[in-house]
C-alpha positions in Angstrom: 126.6 291.5 275.4 123.8 288.7 275.2 119.8 289.0 275.1 120.5 287.1 278.1 123.3 289.5 280.4 120.6 291.1 282.3 118.4 288.4 283.4 121.7 286.3 284.2 122.6 288.6 286.7 120.0 287.7 288.8 120.4 284.1 288.9 123.2 281.7 290.8 124.9 281.9 287.2 125.5 285.2 287.3 129.2 285.0 288.0 129.5 282.3 285.2 131.4 282.6 281.9 129.6 282.3 279.1 130.7 280.3 275.8 128.3 279.3 272.8 127.5 275.9 272.8 125.4 275.2 269.6 122.4 275.9 268.2 119.8 274.1 266.1 117.7 273.3 263.0 115.3 275.5 265.0 116.0 279.1 266.0 117.4 278.0 269.4 121.0 278.6 270.7 122.7 277.4 273.5 125.4 278.7 275.9 127.7 276.6 278.2 127.8 278.8 281.3 131.0 277.8 283.6 132.4 278.2 287.2 135.3 276.8 288.4 134.6 273.0 287.1 131.1 273.1 287.3 128.8 273.8 284.2 125.4 274.3 283.1 123.7 275.0 279.7 121.7 278.3 279.0 118.8 277.8 276.2 117.9 281.1 274.3 114.3 280.9 273.1 113.6 284.1 272.3 112.9 284.2 269.2 110.3 281.1 269.6 109.2 281.8 272.8 105.8 279.5 272.2 108.4 276.5 271.9 108.7 276.6 276.3 105.7 275.2 277.5 106.0 272.5 275.3 109.5 271.9 275.8 108.6 272.1 279.8 105.4 269.9 279.7 107.6 267.1 277.4 110.0 267.2 279.9 108.2 266.7 282.7 106.7 264.1 281.3 109.7 262.5 280.6 111.1 262.4 284.1 108.2 261.5 285.4 109.2 257.6 283.0 112.8 257.8 284.4 114.4 258.8 281.0 117.0 261.3 282.2 115.7 264.7 280.4 117.8 267.9 281.8 116.3 269.0 284.7 115.2 273.0 284.3 117.5 275.3 287.0 116.3 278.4 286.3 113.6 279.9 283.7 112.3 282.9 282.2 109.6 282.3 280.2 108.7 286.2 279.6 112.0 286.8 277.8 112.3 283.0 276.5 115.2 281.6 278.5 115.9 278.0 280.6 118.7 277.1 282.4 119.3 273.5 282.7 121.6 270.9 283.7 124.3 270.1 281.3 125.2 266.4 279.8 128.3 267.2 278.5 129.0 267.3 274.9 129.7 264.0 273.9 126.6 262.8 271.4 126.1 259.7 270.0 127.4 260.3 266.7 130.9 261.3 268.4 131.1 257.9 269.6 129.4 255.4 266.6 131.8 253.2 265.3 131.6 249.9 263.6 132.8 248.1 266.9 130.3 249.7 269.0 127.2 250.9 267.5 125.4 247.4 268.1 125.6 247.5 271.8 125.3 251.4 272.0 122.0 251.3 269.8 120.4 248.4 271.5 121.1 250.9 275.2 119.0 253.7 273.2 116.6 250.8 272.1 116.2 250.6 276.2 115.6 254.2 276.2 113.0 254.3 273.6 111.1 251.9 275.3 110.8 253.4 278.7 109.9 256.9 277.0 107.6 255.0 274.8 105.6 254.5 278.6 105.7 258.1 278.9 101.8 260.0 279.7 101.0 260.8 275.9 97.5 262.3 277.2 96.9 265.7 274.9 100.0 265.3 273.3 99.2 266.0 269.0 98.2 263.4 267.7 100.9 261.6 264.7 97.4 260.9 262.1 97.0 260.8 258.5 96.9 264.2 258.1 99.8 265.4 259.8 101.5 262.0 258.6 100.9 263.8 254.7 101.6 267.1 256.2 104.9 266.4 256.6 105.5 263.9 253.6 104.3 267.1 251.3 107.4 268.9 252.1 109.3 266.7 249.9 107.0 268.0 246.7 106.7 271.2 247.9 110.9 272.0 248.9 113.1 269.1 247.2 111.2 268.4 244.2 110.1 272.1 243.2 112.1 274.5 244.9 115.7 272.7 245.2 115.8 270.4 241.9 113.3 273.2 240.2 111.4 270.4 238.9 107.9 271.1 237.2 105.9 268.0 238.1 103.6 266.1 235.4 100.3 265.3 236.5 100.6 261.6 236.0 104.7 262.5 238.1 101.9 264.3 241.2 99.5 261.6 240.9 102.5 258.9 241.6 103.8 260.5 244.5 100.4 261.2 246.1 99.6 257.4 245.7 102.8 256.0 247.2 102.4 258.8 250.3 99.0 257.0 250.6 100.1 253.3 250.9 103.0 255.1 253.4 101.0 256.2 255.9 98.4 253.2 255.7 101.0 250.9 256.5 102.4 253.3 259.2 98.8 253.6 260.8 98.4 249.7 260.6 101.1 249.4 263.1 100.4 249.7 267.1 100.2 253.4 267.5 99.3 255.6 270.6 102.9 255.3 272.3 105.2 258.5 273.2 106.9 259.8 269.6 110.3 262.1 270.6 110.0 262.6 266.7 114.3 263.3 266.4 116.0 260.6 268.5 118.9 260.1 266.7 122.7 260.5 267.5 123.0 264.1 267.8 120.0 264.3 270.5 121.7 261.7 272.2 124.0 262.6 274.7 126.6 260.5 277.4 126.3 262.1 279.9 129.4 262.6 282.6 128.3 260.1 284.6 128.1 257.3 281.8 124.2 257.7 280.8 121.8 258.2 278.5 120.5 261.9 278.5 117.8 263.1 276.1 117.5 266.2 274.4 115.4 268.4 271.9 112.0 266.7 272.5 109.3 269.9 272.7 107.6 268.5 269.7 106.9 265.5 270.6 103.6 263.6 270.1 101.1 260.8 270.0 102.3 258.2 267.1 103.6 255.2 265.7 105.6 252.3 267.5 108.5 252.4 265.6 108.9 255.9 264.9 111.7 256.8 266.8 113.2 253.5 266.1 113.5 254.4 262.5 115.0 258.0 264.1 117.7 255.8 265.8 118.8 253.0 263.1 117.9 254.9 259.8 120.0 258.1 261.1 120.2 260.9 258.5 123.5 261.5 260.2 125.5 258.4 259.7 124.9 254.8 258.5 125.2 251.1 259.2 124.9 247.8 257.3 120.8 246.7 257.1 121.4 243.6 257.7 122.7 244.1 261.0 120.3 247.1 261.3 117.0 244.7 260.6 118.3 242.6 263.2 118.5 245.5 265.6 114.8 246.1 264.5 113.6 242.9 265.7 115.6 243.0 268.9 113.3 246.3 269.8 110.3 244.0 268.7 111.4 241.3 271.3 112.6 244.4 273.9 108.5 245.3 273.5 107.1 241.6 273.6 105.5 242.4 270.9 104.4 239.1 268.6 104.5 240.2 265.4 106.3 238.1 262.2 109.5 239.4 261.4 108.4 240.4 257.9 105.8 242.8 259.2 107.7 244.1 262.0 110.2 245.2 259.6 107.9 246.5 256.9 106.3 249.2 259.5 109.8 249.8 260.1 111.0 250.2 257.0 107.9 252.5 255.9 108.0 254.9 259.0 111.3 255.3 257.3 110.0 256.3 253.8 107.5 259.1 255.8 109.9 260.3 258.0 113.3 260.4 255.6 110.4 262.1 252.9 109.8 264.8 255.4 113.3 265.6 255.9 114.4 265.9 252.4 111.8 268.7 252.6 112.9 269.9 255.5 116.5 269.7 254.8 116.0 271.5 251.7 113.8 274.2 253.5 116.4 275.0 255.9 118.8 275.6 253.1 116.5 278.2 251.1 114.3 279.7 253.5 116.4 279.8 256.5 120.0 280.0 254.6 121.4 276.9 256.8 123.5 274.9 254.2 125.2 272.5 256.6 121.9 270.4 256.1 122.5 270.2 252.1 125.5 267.7 252.9 122.9 264.8 254.4 120.6 265.0 252.0 122.4 262.2 250.4 122.3 259.6 252.6 118.5 260.6 253.7 118.1 260.3 249.5 119.9 256.7 249.9 117.7 255.4 252.5 114.3 256.3 250.7 115.8 254.9 247.1 117.0 251.4 248.6 113.8 251.3 251.2 111.3 252.1 248.1 112.8 250.1 245.8 112.3 246.6 247.9 108.5 246.9 247.7 106.1 246.6 244.7 103.8 249.3 246.5 106.6 251.8 246.5 108.8 250.4 243.5 107.8 253.7 240.9 108.2 256.2 243.4 112.0 255.3 243.7 112.4 255.1 240.0 111.2 257.9 239.4 113.0 259.8 242.8 116.4 258.5 241.3 115.1 259.9 237.6 114.9 263.0 238.9 118.3 263.4 240.6 
């Protein structure tokens, strides 16, 4: 007996069979409802009903901008259930390989360009304070709790100075675009019609132009050669029609990546330590690799890279 069983009987999908589809890093769960050759997806947000208003708001912004987000077929906001159009179960992560990633990423960059045209009015602002709230997760959850480090005053100051530099570069690039915040290979679907479908967008904000590009091209779950990634970064710049020089745009991209991956080190650690989700521990090495590789490329962050390498 599922939490939603009683409500499901009041919907057109009452005769569908129910199977677990997936869970994500939050407390949401997904179930596939099937009948004959058709299926829909039920999202169970009963443990975080507050997130549904944002989910519905952002979904409509994306649909209004002709981004392929799943339409809502039935809803029960009081109990926290939605029934959504089913994009299937083929993620980008299932498909990406050394032969096709340039084409798949180029297509996904087109989707970012389209997403960035979405309405951002009243979306939360990715400002300096929020950038630092996120980056502080690394110190709190990764360094102090997961690695059990007691930081010296000099180490705390090094971290703070480095994070200040990172946020300054992030905020120096063009802002005020729709930011999905988690546009990576597990959240990009290929629908049965062969189209890109976008999911897990409810935390969208108003932020920097390279954020979703970093999520896509420096994916915490899969990696491709740096030289080829840089070419794709510049391809995105050209798709956007920006006249920024190569070095500057790649630096914007890299420092946005530092902000994101520093945050993610903290998030993956917290998912394990607080939420008991140990599956994300295996993704820490690649995330750390991105931080060390990128930070070591720039004089402003070389000392941070040296410190993080020493404490492993």
